[in-house]
ChimeraX commands (.cxc) that place a marker at each C-alpha (Angstrom):
marker #1 position -99.97,-2.46,17.36 radius 0.5
marker #1 position -103.45,-3.86,18.09 radius 0.5
marker #1 position -105.00,-3.39,21.51 radius 0.5
marker #1 position -104.42,-6.52,23.69 radius 0.5
marker #1 position -108.21,-6.91,24.05 radius 0.5
marker #1 position -108.63,-7.17,20.27 radius 0.5
marker #1 position -109.78,-10.57,19.05 radius 0.5
marker #1 position -107.02,-11.91,16.83 radius 0.5
marker #1 position -107.86,-14.52,14.20 radius 0.5
marker #1 position -105.25,-16.71,12.53 radius 0.5
marker #1 position -105.40,-19.32,9.84 radius 0.5
marker #1 position -103.49,-22.58,10.17 radius 0.5
marker #1 position -101.53,-23.58,7.08 radius 0.5
marker #1 position -102.23,-27.15,5.81 radius 0.5
marker #1 position -98.76,-28.60,6.39 radius 0.5
marker #1 position -99.64,-31.89,8.15 radius 0.5
marker #1 position -101.87,-34.86,7.28 radius 0.5
marker #1 position -103.73,-32.87,4.62 radius 0.5
marker #1 position -100.66,-33.36,2.40 radius 0.5
marker #1 position -101.62,-37.02,1.89 radius 0.5
marker #1 position -104.74,-36.05,-0.07 radius 0.5
marker #1 position -104.08,-32.46,-1.13 radius 0.5
marker #1 position -100.39,-32.57,-1.97 radius 0.5
marker #1 position -97.64,-30.16,-0.89 radius 0.5
marker #1 position -99.21,-26.75,-0.24 radius 0.5
marker #1 position -98.10,-23.56,-1.97 radius 0.5
marker #1 position -97.14,-21.95,1.35 radius 0.5
marker #1 position -96.17,-18.60,-0.14 radius 0.5
marker #1 position -99.46,-18.16,-2.01 radius 0.5
marker #1 position -101.54,-19.28,0.95 radius 0.5
marker #1 position -99.77,-16.93,3.31 radius 0.5
marker #1 position -100.25,-13.99,0.93 radius 0.5
marker #1 position -103.93,-14.90,0.60 radius 0.5
marker #1 position -104.42,-14.94,4.37 radius 0.5
marker #1 position -102.72,-11.53,4.60 radius 0.5
marker #1 position -104.81,-10.05,1.80 radius 0.5
marker #1 position -108.04,-11.22,3.49 radius 0.5
marker #1 position -107.05,-9.24,6.55 radius 0.5
marker #1 position -106.46,-12.02,9.05 radius 0.5
marker #1 position -104.05,-11.38,11.92 radius 0.5
marker #1 position -101.75,-14.41,11.58 radius 0.5
marker #1 position -100.77,-17.49,9.67 radius 0.5
marker #1 position -100.37,-20.35,12.13 radius 0.5
marker #1 position -97.82,-23.11,11.61 radius 0.5
marker #1 position -98.07,-26.43,13.45 radius 0.5
marker #1 position -95.03,-28.42,14.60 radius 0.5
marker #1 position -96.04,-32.10,14.61 radius 0.5
marker #1 position -93.37,-34.48,13.47 radius 0.5
marker #1 position -94.39,-38.03,14.45 radius 0.5
marker #1 position -92.04,-40.10,12.32 radius 0.5
marker #1 position -94.44,-42.94,11.46 radius 0.5
marker #1 position -95.03,-41.87,7.86 radius 0.5
marker #1 position -97.56,-39.15,8.74 radius 0.5
marker #1 position -96.89,-36.13,6.51 radius 0.5
marker #1 position -95.40,-33.03,8.20 radius 0.5
marker #1 position -93.45,-30.10,6.83 radius 0.5
marker #1 position -90.75,-28.58,9.00 radius 0.5
marker #1 position -92.25,-25.61,10.91 radius 0.5
marker #1 position -89.18,-23.39,10.70 radius 0.5
marker #1 position -88.85,-23.78,6.94 radius 0.5
marker #1 position -92.59,-23.07,6.48 radius 0.5
marker #1 position -92.32,-19.99,8.69 radius 0.5
marker #1 position -89.41,-18.66,6.65 radius 0.5
marker #1 position -91.33,-19.05,3.38 radius 0.5
marker #1 position -94.49,-17.48,4.84 radius 0.5
marker #1 position -92.46,-14.54,6.20 radius 0.5
marker #1 position -90.72,-13.98,2.88 radius 0.5
marker #1 position -94.02,-13.98,0.99 radius 0.5
marker #1 position -95.79,-11.42,3.25 radius 0.5
marker #1 position -95.23,-8.03,4.78 radius 0.5
marker #1 position -97.64,-7.52,7.68 radius 0.5
marker #1 position -99.41,-10.70,8.81 radius 0.5
marker #1 position -98.00,-12.27,12.01 radius 0.5
marker #1 position -96.17,-15.62,11.69 radius 0.5
marker #1 position -97.38,-17.79,14.58 radius 0.5
marker #1 position -96.09,-21.15,15.70 radius 0.5
marker #1 position -98.86,-23.27,17.06 radius 0.5
marker #1 position -96.92,-24.76,18.74 radius 0.5
marker #1 position -93.17,-25.47,18.70 radius 0.5
marker #1 position -92.45,-28.65,20.67 radius 0.5
marker #1 position -89.66,-27.67,23.01 radius 0.5
marker #1 position -88.26,-31.08,24.06 radius 0.5
marker #1 position -87.37,-31.94,20.47 radius 0.5
marker #1 position -84.35,-29.64,20.06 radius 0.5
marker #1 position -81.82,-27.74,22.13 radius 0.5
marker #1 position -82.84,-24.32,23.39 radius 0.5
marker #1 position -79.87,-22.74,21.58 radius 0.5
marker #1 position -80.95,-24.19,18.22 radius 0.5
marker #1 position -84.50,-22.94,18.57 radius 0.5
marker #1 position -83.33,-19.54,19.77 radius 0.5
marker #1 position -81.06,-19.17,16.72 radius 0.5
marker #1 position -84.01,-20.04,14.45 radius 0.5
marker #1 position -86.41,-17.61,16.09 radius 0.5
marker #1 position -83.80,-14.85,16.21 radius 0.5
marker #1 position -83.23,-15.22,12.48 radius 0.5
marker #1 position -86.93,-15.31,11.73 radius 0.5
marker #1 position -87.51,-12.19,13.76 radius 0.5
marker #1 position -84.85,-10.31,11.83 radius 0.5
marker #1 position -86.00,-11.54,8.42 radius 0.5
marker #1 position -89.74,-11.05,9.08 radius 0.5
marker #1 position -89.49,-7.60,10.70 radius 0.5
marker #1 position -90.45,-8.76,14.20 radius 0.5
marker #1 position -93.60,-10.60,13.13 radius 0.5
marker #1 position -93.11,-13.88,14.99 radius 0.5
marker #1 position -95.59,-15.18,17.60 radius 0.5
marker #1 position -93.87,-18.04,19.38 radius 0.5
marker #1 position -96.36,-20.61,20.56 radius 0.5
marker #1 position -94.61,-23.39,22.49 radius 0.5
marker #1 position -95.56,-26.59,24.23 radius 0.5
marker #1 position -94.26,-29.79,25.78 radius 0.5
marker #1 position -95.54,-32.00,22.92 radius 0.5
marker #1 position -98.39,-34.38,22.43 radius 0.5
marker #1 position -96.78,-37.57,21.06 radius 0.5
marker #1 position -93.87,-38.32,23.40 radius 0.5
marker #1 position -93.84,-42.05,22.56 radius 0.5
marker #1 position -93.71,-41.54,18.78 radius 0.5
marker #1 position -90.81,-42.71,16.58 radius 0.5
marker #1 position -89.63,-39.14,16.02 radius 0.5
marker #1 position -89.27,-38.49,19.73 radius 0.5
marker #1 position -87.32,-41.72,20.18 radius 0.5
marker #1 position -85.09,-40.94,17.20 radius 0.5
marker #1 position -84.02,-37.56,18.63 radius 0.5
marker #1 position -83.57,-38.93,22.14 radius 0.5
marker #1 position -86.50,-37.05,23.73 radius 0.5
marker #1 position -88.53,-38.80,26.44 radius 0.5
marker #1 position -91.88,-38.33,28.09 radius 0.5
marker #1 position -90.29,-38.61,31.55 radius 0.5
marker #1 position -88.37,-35.33,31.32 radius 0.5
marker #1 position -90.42,-33.34,28.86 radius 0.5
marker #1 position -91.86,-30.98,31.50 radius 0.5
marker #1 position -88.42,-30.27,32.93 radius 0.5
marker #1 position -86.89,-29.74,29.47 radius 0.5
marker #1 position -89.78,-27.47,28.45 radius 0.5
marker #1 position -89.37,-25.21,31.51 radius 0.5
marker #1 position -85.57,-25.18,31.17 radius 0.5
marker #1 position -85.91,-24.07,27.53 radius 0.5
marker #1 position -88.51,-21.43,28.42 radius 0.5
marker #1 position -86.15,-19.99,30.99 radius 0.5
marker #1 position -83.30,-19.74,28.47 radius 0.5
marker #1 position -85.11,-18.54,25.29 radius 0.5
marker #1 position -85.65,-14.85,26.04 radius 0.5
marker #1 position -82.03,-14.19,26.89 radius 0.5
marker #1 position -80.70,-16.21,23.98 radius 0.5
marker #1 position -82.94,-14.51,21.45 radius 0.5
marker #1 position -82.01,-11.09,22.84 radius 0.5
marker #1 position -78.33,-11.85,22.30 radius 0.5
marker #1 position -77.34,-12.09,25.94 radius 0.5
marker #1 position -74.52,-14.29,27.12 radius 0.5
marker #1 position -76.28,-17.35,28.59 radius 0.5
marker #1 position -74.80,-20.28,30.46 radius 0.5
marker #1 position -76.09,-23.68,29.35 radius 0.5
marker #1 position -74.67,-27.20,29.21 radius 0.5
marker #1 position -71.46,-26.15,30.91 radius 0.5
marker #1 position -70.60,-23.31,28.54 radius 0.5
marker #1 position -71.59,-19.73,27.81 radius 0.5
marker #1 position -73.19,-18.94,24.45 radius 0.5
marker #1 position -74.00,-15.57,22.92 radius 0.5
marker #1 position -76.06,-15.49,19.76 radius 0.5
marker #1 position -75.81,-12.48,17.46 radius 0.5
marker #1 position -77.27,-10.27,16.30 radius 0.5
marker #1 position -79.79,-10.29,19.16 radius 0.5
marker #1 position -83.29,-9.10,18.48 radius 0.5
marker #1 position -86.63,-8.31,20.11 radius 0.5
marker #1 position -88.00,-11.34,21.93 radius 0.5
marker #1 position -91.31,-12.29,20.27 radius 0.5
marker #1 position -94.42,-12.84,22.38 radius 0.5
marker #1 position -94.17,-16.38,23.88 radius 0.5
marker #1 position -97.54,-18.12,24.16 radius 0.5
marker #1 position -97.45,-21.33,26.20 radius 0.5
marker #1 position -99.74,-24.01,24.87 radius 0.5
marker #1 position -101.57,-26.81,26.70 radius 0.5
marker #1 position -104.82,-27.38,28.50 radius 0.5
marker #1 position -103.55,-28.77,31.80 radius 0.5
marker #1 position -103.08,-26.93,35.08 radius 0.5
marker #1 position -99.31,-27.42,34.66 radius 0.5
marker #1 position -99.43,-25.68,31.25 radius 0.5
marker #1 position -101.36,-22.78,32.70 radius 0.5
marker #1 position -98.83,-22.39,35.54 radius 0.5
marker #1 position -96.07,-22.50,32.94 radius 0.5
marker #1 position -97.78,-19.78,30.91 radius 0.5
marker #1 position -98.04,-17.56,33.97 radius 0.5
marker #1 position -94.44,-18.09,35.03 radius 0.5
marker #1 position -92.67,-17.91,31.65 radius 0.5
marker #1 position -95.04,-16.68,29.00 radius 0.5
marker #1 position -96.80,-13.66,27.59 radius 0.5
marker #1 position -100.05,-15.54,27.13 radius 0.5
marker #1 position -101.77,-18.91,27.33 radius 0.5
marker #1 position -102.58,-20.86,24.14 radius 0.5
marker #1 position -105.29,-23.46,24.87 radius 0.5
marker #1 position -106.50,-25.76,22.13 radius 0.5
marker #1 position -109.84,-27.33,21.19 radius 0.5
marker #1 position -111.60,-26.64,24.49 radius 0.5
marker #1 position -115.32,-26.53,25.01 radius 0.5
marker #1 position -116.57,-23.12,26.22 radius 0.5
marker #1 position -117.06,-24.33,29.78 radius 0.5
marker #1 position -113.55,-25.79,29.97 radius 0.5
marker #1 position -112.08,-22.64,28.40 radius 0.5
marker #1 position -113.86,-20.49,31.01 radius 0.5
marker #1 position -112.42,-22.61,33.81 radius 0.5
marker #1 position -108.95,-22.33,32.28 radius 0.5
marker #1 position -109.23,-18.55,31.95 radius 0.5
marker #1 position -110.31,-18.32,35.60 radius 0.5
marker #1 position -107.39,-20.48,36.67 radius 0.5
marker #1 position -105.02,-18.42,34.56 radius 0.5
marker #1 position -106.24,-15.23,36.17 radius 0.5
marker #1 position -106.00,-16.69,39.65 radius 0.5
marker #1 position -102.46,-17.98,39.08 radius 0.5
marker #1 position -101.44,-14.65,37.54 radius 0.5
marker #1 position -102.51,-12.77,40.63 radius 0.5
marker #1 position -100.91,-15.28,43.01 radius 0.5
marker #1 position -97.66,-15.81,41.11 radius 0.5
marker #1 position -96.49,-12.85,38.97 radius 0.5
marker #1 position -94.49,-13.91,35.87 radius 0.5
marker #1 position -90.73,-14.12,36.24 radius 0.5
marker #1 position -89.68,-13.58,32.63 radius 0.5
marker #1 position -88.29,-10.13,31.88 radius 0.5
marker #1 position -88.66,-8.01,28.78 radius 0.5
marker #1 position -92.38,-8.46,28.11 radius 0.5
marker #1 position -93.31,-7.03,24.72 radius 0.5
marker #1 position -95.16,-3.69,25.02 radius 0.5
marker #1 position -98.28,-4.92,23.26 radius 0.5
marker #1 position -99.00,-7.49,25.97 radius 0.5
marker #1 position -97.24,-6.45,29.13 radius 0.5
marker #1 position -99.23,-8.72,31.45 radius 0.5
marker #1 position -100.09,-12.30,30.43 radius 0.5
marker #1 position -103.53,-12.84,28.96 radius 0.5
marker #1 position -105.22,-15.94,27.52 radius 0.5
marker #1 position -104.75,-16.23,23.76 radius 0.5
marker #1 position -107.22,-18.96,22.66 radius 0.5
marker #1 position -106.48,-20.54,19.34 radius 0.5
marker link #1:1,2 radius 0.2
marker link #1:2,3 radius 0.2
marker link #1:3,4 radius 0.2
marker link #1:4,5 radius 0.2
marker link #1:5,6 radius 0.2
marker link #1:6,7 radius 0.2
marker link #1:7,8 radius 0.2
marker link #1:8,9 radius 0.2
marker link #1:9,10 radius 0.2
marker link #1:10,11 radius 0.2
marker link #1:11,12 radius 0.2
marker link #1:12,13 radius 0.2
marker link #1:13,14 radius 0.2
marker link #1:14,15 radius 0.2
marker link #1:15,16 radius 0.2
marker link #1:16,17 radius 0.2
marker link #1:17,18 radius 0.2
marker link #1:18,19 radius 0.2
marker link #1:19,20 radius 0.2
marker link #1:20,21 radius 0.2
marker link #1:21,22 radius 0.2
marker link #1:22,23 radius 0.2
marker link #1:23,24 radius 0.2
marker link #1:24,25 radius 0.2
marker link #1:25,26 radius 0.2
marker link #1:26,27 radius 0.2
marker link #1:27,28 radius 0.2
marker link #1:28,29 radius 0.2
marker link #1:29,30 radius 0.2
marker link #1:30,31 radius 0.2
marker link #1:31,32 radius 0.2
marker link #1:32,33 radius 0.2
marker link #1:33,34 radius 0.2
marker link #1:34,35 radius 0.2
marker link #1:35,36 radius 0.2
marker link #1:36,37 radius 0.2
marker link #1:37,38 radius 0.2
marker link #1:38,39 radius 0.2
marker link #1:39,40 radius 0.2
marker link #1:40,41 radius 0.2
marker link #1:41,42 radius 0.2
marker link #1:42,43 radius 0.2
marker link #1:43,44 radius 0.2
marker link #1:44,45 radius 0.2
marker link #1:45,46 radius 0.2
marker link #1:46,47 radius 0.2
marker link #1:47,48 radius 0.2
marker link #1:48,49 radius 0.2
marker link #1:49,50 radius 0.2
marker link #1:50,51 radius 0.2
marker link #1:51,52 radius 0.2
marker link #1:52,53 radius 0.2
marker link #1:53,54 radius 0.2
marker link #1:54,55 radius 0.2
marker link #1:55,56 radius 0.2
marker link #1:56,57 radius 0.2
marker link #1:57,58 radius 0.2
marker link #1:58,59 radius 0.2
marker link #1:59,60 radius 0.2
marker link #1:60,61 radius 0.2
marker link #1:61,62 radius 0.2
marker link #1:62,63 radius 0.2
marker link #1:63,64 radius 0.2
marker link #1:64,65 radius 0.2
marker link #1:65,66 radius 0.2
marker link #1:66,67 radius 0.2
marker link #1:67,68 radius 0.2
marker link #1:68,69 radius 0.2
marker link #1:69,70 radius 0.2
marker link #1:70,71 radius 0.2
marker link #1:71,72 radius 0.2
marker link #1:72,73 radius 0.2
marker link #1:73,74 radius 0.2
marker link #1:74,75 radius 0.2
marker link #1:75,76 radius 0.2
marker link #1:76,77 radius 0.2
marker link #1:77,78 radius 0.2
marker link #1:78,79 radius 0.2
marker link #1:79,80 radius 0.2
marker link #1:80,81 radius 0.2
marker link #1:81,82 radius 0.2
marker link #1:82,83 radius 0.2
marker link #1:83,84 radius 0.2
marker link #1:84,85 radius 0.2
marker link #1:85,86 radius 0.2
marker link #1:86,87 radius 0.2
marker link #1:87,88 radius 0.2
marker link #1:88,89 radius 0.2
marker link #1:89,90 radius 0.2
marker link #1:90,91 radius 0.2
marker link #1:91,92 radius 0.2
marker link #1:92,93 radius 0.2
marker link #1:93,94 radius 0.2
marker link #1:94,95 radius 0.2
marker link #1:95,96 radius 0.2
marker link #1:96,97 radius 0.2
marker link #1:97,98 radius 0.2
marker link #1:98,99 radius 0.2
marker link #1:99,100 radius 0.2
marker link #1:100,101 radius 0.2
marker link #1:101,102 radius 0.2
marker link #1:102,103 radius 0.2
marker link #1:103,104 radius 0.2
marker link #1:104,105 radius 0.2
marker link #1:105,106 radius 0.2
marker link #1:106,107 radius 0.2
marker link #1:107,108 radius 0.2
marker link #1:108,109 radius 0.2
marker link #1:109,110 radius 0.2
marker link #1:110,111 radius 0.2
marker link #1:111,112 radius 0.2
marker link #1:112,113 radius 0.2
marker link #1:113,114 radius 0.2
marker link #1:114,115 radius 0.2
marker link #1:115,116 radius 0.2
marker link #1:116,117 radius 0.2
marker link #1:117,118 radius 0.2
marker link #1:118,119 radius 0.2
marker link #1:119,120 radius 0.2
marker link #1:120,121 radius 0.2
marker link #1:121,122 radius 0.2
marker link #1:122,123 radius 0.2
marker link #1:123,124 radius 0.2
marker link #1:124,125 radius 0.2
marker link #1:125,126 radius 0.2
marker link #1:126,127 radius 0.2
marker link #1:127,128 radius 0.2
marker link #1:128,129 radius 0.2
marker link #1:129,130 radius 0.2
marker link #1:130,131 radius 0.2
marker link #1:131,132 radius 0.2
marker link #1:132,133 radius 0.2
marker link #1:133,134 radius 0.2
marker link #1:134,135 radius 0.2
marker link #1:135,136 radius 0.2
marker link #1:136,137 radius 0.2
marker link #1:137,138 radius 0.2
marker link #1:138,139 radius 0.2
marker link #1:139,140 radius 0.2
marker link #1:140,141 radius 0.2
marker link #1:141,142 radius 0.2
marker link #1:142,143 radius 0.2
marker link #1:143,144 radius 0.2
marker link #1:144,145 radius 0.2
marker link #1:145,146 radius 0.2
marker link #1:146,147 radius 0.2
marker link #1:147,148 radius 0.2
marker link #1:148,149 radius 0.2
marker link #1:149,150 radius 0.2
marker link #1:150,151 radius 0.2
marker link #1:151,152 radius 0.2
marker link #1:152,153 radius 0.2
marker link #1:153,154 radius 0.2
marker link #1:154,155 radius 0.2
marker link #1:155,156 radius 0.2
marker link #1:156,157 radius 0.2
marker link #1:157,158 radius 0.2
marker link #1:158,159 radius 0.2
marker link #1:159,160 radius 0.2
marker link #1:160,161 radius 0.2
marker link #1:161,162 radius 0.2
marker link #1:162,163 radius 0.2
marker link #1:163,164 radius 0.2
marker link #1:164,165 radius 0.2
marker link #1:165,166 radius 0.2
marker link #1:166,167 radius 0.2
marker link #1:167,168 radius 0.2
marker link #1:168,169 radius 0.2
marker link #1:169,170 radius 0.2
marker link #1:170,171 radius 0.2
marker link #1:171,172 radius 0.2
marker link #1:172,173 radius 0.2
marker link #1:173,174 radius 0.2
marker link #1:174,175 radius 0.2
marker link #1:175,176 radius 0.2
marker link #1:176,177 radius 0.2
marker link #1:177,178 radius 0.2
marker link #1:178,179 radius 0.2
marker link #1:179,180 radius 0.2
marker link #1:180,181 radius 0.2
marker link #1:181,182 radius 0.2
marker link #1:182,183 radius 0.2
marker link #1:183,184 radius 0.2
marker link #1:184,185 radius 0.2
marker link #1:185,186 radius 0.2
marker link #1:186,187 radius 0.2
marker link #1:187,188 radius 0.2
marker link #1:188,189 radius 0.2
marker link #1:189,190 radius 0.2
marker link #1:190,191 radius 0.2
marker link #1:191,192 radius 0.2
marker link #1:192,193 radius 0.2
marker link #1:193,194 radius 0.2
marker link #1:194,195 radius 0.2
marker link #1:195,196 radius 0.2
marker link #1:196,197 radius 0.2
marker link #1:197,198 radius 0.2
marker link #1:198,199 radius 0.2
marker link #1:199,200 radius 0.2
marker link #1:200,201 radius 0.2
marker link #1:201,202 radius 0.2
marker link #1:202,203 radius 0.2
marker link #1:203,204 radius 0.2
marker link #1:204,205 radius 0.2
marker link #1:205,206 radius 0.2
marker link #1:206,207 radius 0.2
marker link #1:207,208 radius 0.2
marker link #1:208,209 radius 0.2
marker link #1:209,210 radius 0.2
marker link #1:210,211 radius 0.2
marker link #1:211,212 radius 0.2
marker link #1:212,213 radius 0.2
marker link #1:213,214 radius 0.2
marker link #1:214,215 radius 0.2
marker link #1:215,216 radius 0.2
marker link #1:216,217 radius 0.2
marker link #1:217,218 radius 0.2
marker link #1:218,219 radius 0.2
marker link #1:219,220 radius 0.2
marker link #1:220,221 radius 0.2
marker link #1:221,222 radius 0.2
marker link #1:222,223 radius 0.2
marker link #1:223,224 radius 0.2
marker link #1:224,225 radius 0.2
marker link #1:225,226 radius 0.2
marker link #1:226,227 radius 0.2
marker link #1:227,228 radius 0.2
marker link #1:228,229 radius 0.2
marker link #1:229,230 radius 0.2
view
């Protein structure tokens, strides 16, 4: 496994608005090409808006990319946690980990379009997205590992459990950085200027020293949280 200080470079697959002009991408061929060029990861966005903007389902894309490759990491950048139950996402990630040979990098976030038609259609709201995001982050590691977890008034145990993938918490706000320190294995900022990124890294480091992460079972390649700029 690569040293944590190694600069990892991933390539985002064109599964969103590009479809309007470029058509449906050949995900399998693109993923194989990224792997053959020696990049570290294929990155898959999760951005369903529901207003006619093209978007392929991130889980389906990840499954195709994993089946078409053997070594490149499969990275979500990022899964929007308020849009589905924690148990559903955990079952998806558990399956992908098994089928890909533990190659998943789970980028997660609270979502950028909380007033969009898709959010309204699934019953997600802006008012509780932070709470739902943190609740899901607290549940995911145990669910993916196959532990018996209490949620929504019942106990659920997914099987077969598997290694919990690195969880990278996305977002550029102070709240997102605190969330990354508390629940994640890394911070996944997006589209920041160098000065803003430096401030975020400093804040991340300060919060990490003041508030050690609570999540157990950190993956051995990244045992203390570190920024993972995209």
